[in-house]
N, C-alpha and C positions, 0 to 999 in steps of 0.2 A: 554507661555512655560517657565519653570524654568530650568536653567542649573545646572550641577552637582556641579560646584564651588560654586554657590549660596547656594545650599543645604548644602555643606560641611562647608561653613563659618557659616551658621546658627547653625549647630550642634556644632561647636567649640565654638561659642559665648555663646551658652546656655549649655555648657559642665556641666554635673552633673544632668540635669533633662530635661524632655520633655517640649518643648514650647507648643506643641499642646495638647489640652485636650484629655485625653485617656478614652474611654468609656469601652473598653473591651480588654481582651487578649484571643484570640481564637486559639485553637490548631488544626492544620489541620491534618486529617487522624489518629489522636491518641488523647487520653484523658490523660492529666497529672494533678497531684495535684498542684494547684496554690493557692496563698493567696486568702482569701475571698474577697478581694477588686476587683477581676476580675470576670466577668461573663464568664464561660467557656462553649464552645459549640463545636460540632463536625462539621467539614467542610463537605459540601455536594456538589458534582459536579453538576453544573447547566446546563451543556451541552451547554455552550455559543457558539452561531454560530460564533462569532468573534474569539474566541480562536481556533475553529476548522478550520477556513478559512484563518487565517492570515499567517500561516506557509506554504505558497504556494511554489512550486518549484522555482519561481522567487525570493522570499524572502530568501530562503535557499541559492540560488546561490549568491545573493548579499552579504550575510554574509560571505560566503566562500571567495569571492573576497576581501572583506575588511580585513579579517584575513590574507589572503595571502600578501596583501600590508604591513600590520603591521609587519608580519614575515620578510619581505624583507628589509624594510626601517626604522623601529623603531630602535632607537639607542641602545636599550638593548633587551636582549632576554626576551620573554614573555611566561609564562607557560600557560597550558590549563585552569587551574582553574581561572586565571585572566580574560580570555576571557568569561568564563561562568558567573562569578560574574558580569562582566560588562553588559552582556546581560540581566541578571535578573534586575539589577539596572536601565537599560535603559527603561524598561517597565513603571517605575514610574516617569521618568524624564520629560515626557510630560504632567504630571498632575500638580496639584498645588504644591507649595513649601513645603508643610507639608507631602506629600505622598512620601515614600521612602523605598527602600529595605535595609535590614540589613544582613550583613554576620553573621556567627555564633557568632564571638567574639563581633561584634557590638550589636547584639541582647542581648547578656548576659549583656553588659554594660547598655543598655537601660532598661532592666528588673530590674536591681539594682536601677536605678533612679526612676522607678515607685513605687517600694515597699518602698524605703527609707532605706533599709538594704543592707549592703555589708561588706565584710571583708577587712579591710585596716588599716590605721594608725590613722584616725580621724582628718584630716585636710583638709580645703578647699583650693584649688589651683587656680591660675590664671596665664595666659601666656601673657607677654607684647609683643609689636611689634617687639622686638629683639629676641624673642624666649626664654626669661628667665622665669623661673617658680618660683612664689613666693607664700608663705603661706598667705592667707587672713583671716583665722580663725582656731583656735585650739579648738576641741570639748572637753567639760568637761568629765573627766574620761577616756580619750582615750589614746592609746599608745603614740601619739604625745605629749600630755600634760605630761605624765609620763617621757618622754625623754627630756623634757625641751625645745621643739621646740617653736618658737615664731612667731607671726605675723610679716611679712616682711622678714623672713628668706628666702633666695633663695635656692632651691633644685637644685644642679648641676647634681646629678647622683643618680640613684637607682640601686644598685648592679652594673653591668657593663653597664647599659643603661644611656646614657647622654641626658639630657633634651633638649639641643639645636639641637640634631640630629633627632628629631621626633616631630610630632604634640602632643599637650597636651593630647588628648584622648589616644594616644598610650603610652605616658609616664606614665599616670595615671594607665594604665592597668598593668604596671610593678610594681607599688607601691602597688596596690591591689593584692590579691592572696588568697590562702586557709588559713582559720583561723588556727592560731597556727604556721604558718611558719614565717620565718624571712626575713626582707629586710634591707639592709644596705644603708643608705642615706648619701650622701656627701652634707654638708650644708655650705653656705657662709653667714656670718652674719656681718652686719655693726655695730660696737660697739660704734661709734660716729656718730650719725645721722646728725650732722652739717657738717660732712666731705663729705657726699653724696656717690654716687656709683662709683666714678671714680677710675681708676687704681692708681692715685696718692694717693688716700685714703688708698689703700692696701699697698703701699710703706711706708706710714707713720704709719703703724701698726694699723689703725682704722678698719681694716677688718680681721676677723678670719675665717678660713676654717677648718672644722672638720667633722668627721664621727660619725654616731649614728646607732646602730643596734636595730631595733624595731621588736617586735613580733606582727604580724597582729592579729586583733581581730574583732569580729562582731561589726559593727558600726551602730548605729541608727542616721542617719543624722538629725541634728536639723533643723527644718524649722521655728520654732516659738521662739521669744525672747520677754521678757516682763520687765516692770519696772513701778514704780509709778512716775508720773510727778509732782504731787502735793498731797495734803492730800486726795483728793477724785477722782482724774483723773488717771486712769490706761492707759498704753500704751502696745499694742501687735503688733509686727511686724511679718508678715508672708512672708518669702522669696520665697517660692514656696509651692505647694500642693503635698504631697506624702502620702503614706499609713499610715504614723505616725502623720500627721499634726493634725488630729482630737484629738487624745489622748494628744498631746503636748498643743494644744489650751485649752482643758478642764482643764489641770493642771495649765496653766497660769491664766485662769479666776478664778479658785479656790484660787490660791495663792494671786492674786491681791485683791480679795474680802476679804480675811483674813487680808489684809493690809489696808482695809477701802475704797476700790474702789466702787464708785456708779455712775461713768461716765467712758466711755471707748473710746479710740481712737484705731482703727485698721488700721495699715499701710500696704497698698498693693502696694506702689510705687515700681517700678522696679521688680514686681512679674510677671514673664512671663507666669505663669500658672502652668502646671503640670498635675496631675491626676484629671480628671473631677469628679469622684465619691468621691475623697477625699475632694474636694471643697464643694460638696453637704453634706458630713458628717459633715464638719465644720459649714455649715449653720444650720444644725440640732441642733447644740449647742445653737443657738440663737432663731430659729423660732419654732413655735408649729407644731403639726401634721397637715398633709394636703399637698397639692401640693406645691412644691417649684420651680422645673424646669421641662421642658419637652423638648424632642428632636423629630425631624421629619427627615425621610430619603427621598430619591428621589421619593418614591412611596406614600408619605404622611402618612406613618405608624408612629404613635405617641407612644412614650414611656415616661411615667411619673415618676418623682423622688419625693417621698413624705417624709415629716418629720415623725419621728417615734413616737414622744410622745408630750404631751402638755406642757412640761417644756420649758420655754422661759427665755431669758436673758432680763428682763424688766428694763433696765436702758438706759439713753440717750447714743447714739453711734454716733461717727463720723468716716467716712472711708476716708483715704487718697489715692488718685489715681493720676496717671500721664500717659503719653504716652507710657510708658513701662509696664503698668498694662494690661496684655493680657490674653485672653483665660479663663482658670479656675478662675483667679482672677476677670475677668469681669462677670462671672457667679455669683460669690459671691457678688460683689459690686452692680451689676445690680438688683439682687433679693432683696437685703436690701433696695435699693432705691425704687423699684417698690412697696414694702410693706409699705413704709413710716416709716421703722424701724430705718433708719440711714440717716444722712446728709453726702453727698459726698463732699469732699473738695479737690481742686487741679486743674488738667487739664484733658482734654478729654482722654479717654483710647484708647488703640491700635486699637480695632475694629476687633478682631478675634472671631467670634461666630460659628465656625464649629468644629465638633468633629472628632477626629481620633480614629480608632480602630487599635490595634496592634495584629498581628497574628504570630504564630510560626509554622514553617514547621518542619517535622519530622527529618530533618537533622540538626536542631538547628538554622538554619537561620530564618529570619522572615521579616515582612514588616509592615509599618504603612500607613494607607490609610484613606482619609477623607470620612466619611460615613453619617454624619448627620449635621443639624443645631440645635442649642439649643435656647430656648426661656425662658424668665422669666415666672412666673406663670400668669402674666398679659398679656402675648403675645408679649413682647418686644424682638426683634431680634437684638442682638449685631452686627451680620454680616451685616444685611440689613441697619442698622442705622449708621454704621461706628464707633461704640464704645458706651461708656456710658458717658454722659455729667455730670460734677459735679454740685451739687446744688449751690456751691459757688466756682467760678473760681478764682484762684490765682496762679500766676507763682511762682516757687520756688526761694527763696533767703535764704542764710545762712550768718548770721552776726557774727558767732563765729570764733574761732581760729582753722583753719584746721590742724594745726600741732599737736594739742592735741586731747583728746578724744572727740567724737561727742557730742555736747550739744543740745539736742532736744528743749530746751527752746530758742535757737537761730535760730531755723528753723521756718520760717514765716508761713509755711503751718500747722505745728503742733500748733503754737501759735494761728492761726485763728481757728483751730478746738477746742482748749481749750476755746476760747472766746465764740464760738457757744454753746458748752456744758454748760458753766456757765450760759447762758441765758435760758436754758431749765429747 
């Protein structure tokens, strides 16, 4: 059994995208227009005997007693909606750590993560152990870039909402909003990095605090970055799989080929997964038509995901993986290994080979529930085998200067991948 705190920590840690692979968004009791990335279906009442029998008079009486105790002894007043949301969430808390209930606001946030589109400022944020919120990336062409925001800027406040007074997810919800509306950010910036983050630095004038008013815009969250590592070796990093990853990957491959790439490194390290179908779409950029991945549910019903055309990326490929390569990234890496298309370099992957489906209720709330296992075309189960083993196992070491820009040529796993590709 997985407790609520464990699930909450997982959600905060993976803030910005789903860790579980997402197979579908299904709308219950109504049909909505959703992006093509989802398979949309209508909920049908199965008449489950369990759902009919569990709400016995004894269960209802026990709930009444527990609510009565909370009403009398909890240190703050609790409104009725809090009880209701807690009951709904509790149904999923006894399942695995990936199945969970979403309130209306939580579902809206997760929906943005799946599609890769949202209205905001175009900056990636992280929260440290002290509750401080920092910028880790500024997206090209975004309001954040236009306003001159920088990596390592600390966001103290968004309008009247203070970062330290709430979880990162809640704070981010106040930065995002309707396209065309404004948000005023209070920024703390260290102007002398040698001075550190201390209060003494602020006293010495090494820290400035200022406000910036930004107009929210539709943001396409970048998940793919690329560069040439040598005259012929290209490098693509995929941070997660969203609805936009396929297009971004295609653009990166085309750009690198124009620069002379005839060997490729794909970096899936620390890629916790994301959208299952997006990973399959990205695979389709490399593999020919035919079976790529299949899934099976508890009844043994099999669903196949096939490549759509005969176009292949017929060059030597190495894929970097580690213990944080999970879920959809394991689909991607596992299938390329299964086909003999790529050499995997790094360490054993996470070992999450189960599929979550996301459902929306008519009131805007929703839930995520584990529904299937996935298999590579050759029948390899990431879930049953505990991950994907690399072809060449090598622990990560970095010999460069961590205070400067990251130099991939000082990354021993990247260097090993380059050596392997040069031999092919």
